[in-house]
N, C-alpha and C positions, 0 to 999 in steps of 0.2 A: 166563256160559254161556247163561242164556236168551236174551240179545240175539242170540247166534251161534246157538242153536238155530231161534228166530223166520227171522233171516234164509236159511239155510241150507232150511229146509223152505218157505219162499217162492220162492227162487232153484230147486227142484226143482219145486215145483207151478209154477211157471209155464212152467217146460220142457215138463216132460209135457202143461200145456193145450194149448200150441204146438205141440208135435211132433205131440201127438193131434189135434189142428184139423187138419193140414197130412197127416196118413199116412191120411185117412178112420176114426181112432179116435179119436172126440170127447169117448168115456167114461174114454178116461186121465185125463184134465186133472180132472174130477170127483171119481175116483177117488184122486187123491194130493190132492185139497183133503179132502176128507174125512178123510184118513189126518192132514194136515196141523193140519185143527179140533177130531180125537182129542190130538193133542199137546199142541195149543194150550190148550185148555179143562181139559185136565192140571194147568196150571201155575196156570189164571186161578183167582185167588180171589174174585172177582168176577162169579162167570159168568151172572148176567142182563145184568149190566147189559154182558156182553161181547156178550155175544148179543146188545143192543137195537143196539149200534153194527154189530154186522155184518150184520144185517139192515136196519140204514138205509142203510147200505153200499153192498151186493148190490143197494137199490129203487133208488138214485141210480144206481148203473154199469147194472143193465140199462135206465132209463130213456135215459142219456148213449151207451150203445155204440148202442144201437136206432136210436136219433134220428140216430145217422152214418150207418147204413145206409138207412132210410128215406126218406136226403135223398140218398141212392147215391155216397155218397163211399167207403164201405167194404164190400166183401163178403167172406164167409167160406165156405171151402169144405165144410167142415162143419160139422153139429148146428145146423144153421137149424131154429125155429122156423115161421118164414113167412120169406116173403121183405122182412118191414119189421120183425123183429125181429132183434134180437142172441142168437147162438146159445150153446144152454145153457152150454157153458164157456167160455166171456167167462163169461156171467154169475154164474156159478162163481168164477169167476179173481179179481173182485170182492171176491166173499165172502175169499178168502185174502188178497186185497191188504189188507184190516179188522184181519188180526189182525197187521197189522203197526203202526198205528197207535198202539197205547199200548204197544210192547215195540221193535221194532230204529226206530220212527222217532218215536219219544215224545222225544227231542232236537231234533224240527223243532218240535214244539209251539207254543212261547214266541217262536217266529221267524218270524211269519205271510208277512212279504215274502220271507223266503230259503225258505220254503212256496211260497208263491205263484212263484218265480224256478225252483225245482224242477219245479215241476207244469208248468209253460211249456216249458221244454227239455226233461224225463222225459217225458213223457206223448209227444210224437212220437217221441220213438227208442225208445221200448218199441216202439210199434206198427209203425217201422221195422224195429226186430229179428223184428219177429214177420211180419212180410212178408217178409224175407229167407230166415228158417224154411219159406214155405211155406203161416203158419198165417190169412192175411190178406191179403186186395188193395186197396192204398188206390186205388181208382178215378180221383180225381183228387186224387194225391197233394198238390197246395198247397192245395187247398179243404179234405181232411183235416189235413193236419198245421197248418194253418191256425187249425182247428178244434178240434183235438186241444190245442195249445197254449193257447188261449183258454180250453176248457175245463177242461182240468186249473190252471191258473195259478188263475182262481175255485174250483175243486174243494176241493184241497189246505188250504187255510187252513178251507175248511166241514169239512171233512172229520175237517179237524186240532181243532177247535171240536167236531165231535161226539165226538171222542177222549175228551175230557177230560168231557165230560157224565157219559158211560157209559163208562167207567172201571174196567173188572174186575182192575187189575195195581196200583192202588193201594193204598197200606198205609191202614188204617184208622186214623182221629185216635189210639184210645187203643193201639192196637199203636206207632206212633210214640214217642208218650211213654212205652213201657214201653221198647223199641230205645233212646231216648235217657236213658232214666238208666241202660240196663243198661250202654252207652257210657260216662257218665258215671264210673261205679263204678268202671271197668275189670274188671265179668267176661264 
């Protein structure tokens, strides 16, 4: 159930962000992300750990996407702070992405090579989808897709390692023992 809620909240937030950016409503994405965050923190048992993961992921993403803008490979039609920085709705999209790391993308955590491959393919595909919706313009598509693929291939394993360190959905050791005892006793 939690997996489905997390995946659906991410998809709705992603679409709201890109659509809002494309339609000169850059506030729409951050509003959807705020709602997804409220839902996410409602289910998290370790809210401080989740907050640390989300802040770390947001900072990494802000730097990465701002570098793409500064290099002249990517342009956004709305929500720009400056001509050298990613728009605020993209930065909050990284916040939203962080909510998937310990929930719907948790299965990828111990599969570093697969995570890298998923980043290599999925990163550029996501931005190309954003371009199709009008929320992003890849000014130099080949260079942008190469940078996105390499960047995401390196970031996915790193972000998943961060999610291991800051896991607000981990079952504390004491609770695991209680659950194991309940299962063994058949209660």
